[in-house]
N, C-alpha and C positions, 0 to 999 in steps of 0.2 A: 681592768678592774675598776669598779665604780669609785667615785670620789669618797663616798661614805665608807666603803670597805677599806680604802687606802688610809683614811684617817684613823679608823678603828685598829687596823693592823699597826699603824705607827704608834698608837697608844699602848700596844701590847695586850689589847683585849682579846681574850681567847675566842676564836671564831669557830664554834661548833657548827655542825651542818644546819641546826635550827637557827642559830644567830645569823649565820651567813645568809640564809634564805630570807629572813626578815629584812636584813639590810639591803639585799638585792631588790626586794619588793618596793622598799622605800626610795630607791635611787631614782632621781629625776628632779628637774628644776621646779616643776609646778605640781608635785605630788603632795596631796593633802588627804590621806586616807584615814578612815576610822580604824580602830583596832579590829573590828569585825571584818572590814575590807582587807586589812593586811592579813588576817588569818585566812580568809577565803583564797587570796592570791598565793599565800605561802603554802597552803594545803594542796594547791594545784601543782606545785613543784615538789613538795615533800609531804605526801599524804599523812604521814604519822605525826605531824606537828600538832600540838594541842593548843587550844585557845589560851590556857594558862601560860604556856611557854611564850606565846606571842605577847600577852600582856606584860609578863615579867621582863621580856627583852625590850619592849617599848619603854618601860619604866627605867630600865638601866640606861638606855640610850638618852632619855631625857635627863637623868641624873648626871650623865657624863657631859651634857651640854652638846651632844652631837645631833640631837633631834629636838625640835621645838614642839611643845604641846599647845595646840591652838583651840581655845574654847570659843564657841560661837552661839550666842542666844539660846541656851538651853538645848542645843543639839549635841550629838555625840562629839567628844573631843576628837580632833584630827591631829595628825602627826606630820610635821614639816621637816624634811631632812636638810633644808637650805639654812642651816643654823649659823654658818660662818660667813655669810654675805649679808650686809645690811639691806633690809627690804621691809616693806609694809605689806598689808593684805587688803585685797579687794574681795568682798564677800557678797554673794547674791542673797538678797533678803527673801527671795522666793524659794529657791532649791538648796541653798546653802553652799553652792560651789565657791571654792576659794582659789584665788590666783595670787601669785607673788607679784608685786609691782615695785618699781624702783624710781620714785619721784626724785626730781632734781632738788637740791637744797638740803639744808640741815633742819630737821624738824625741831630740834632744840632751839634753834635761832628764832623760830616762829613764836616762841613763848616769851613775851616781854618780861623784863626783870620785875616790873611792877606787878605782874601776875604770878610770880614765883613764891611770894609770901615767905621769903627767907629760906626757902628750900635750896639746897645745893643739887640742882637737877642734873642727873648724869645720863639718863636715857629717856627716850620717848617711843611709845608704840602708837602708831596711827593706823586706824582701820577705816577703810573706805567701804561704804555699803551702797548697794543699788540693785538693779535687776539686770541679770545676764541677758544676752540675746534670746535664749530659749524661753525665758520667763516674761519678757516684755510683751505687752498686749499688741 
């Protein structure tokens, strides 16, 4: 059973066949699919699944904190099941591909106290951008 399915089962989340197939489609370390991509893959496994069911299930997974919603430069939102391991994102400015990266060090420590302007900073989200090997000239 996938890590995501195990976490959902542990939370007592009712795993209907539709919810299960959405969770199975999302399973993987570097999976960052759009809702339409999730629907297409889910429909390949469960042809009767509706787009609305996929969108509703993704919304529930985000609300539960089991999946991250990643917005990138006006493109379709993507869904990241790697919600329980600290990581940052590396995004291709050309095609929009996203990879999880795990840089060394604490990103909070990189922000000097003089640049916090009195904020009690609790989290940091760092996004790295560049061109992937397929998009580089």
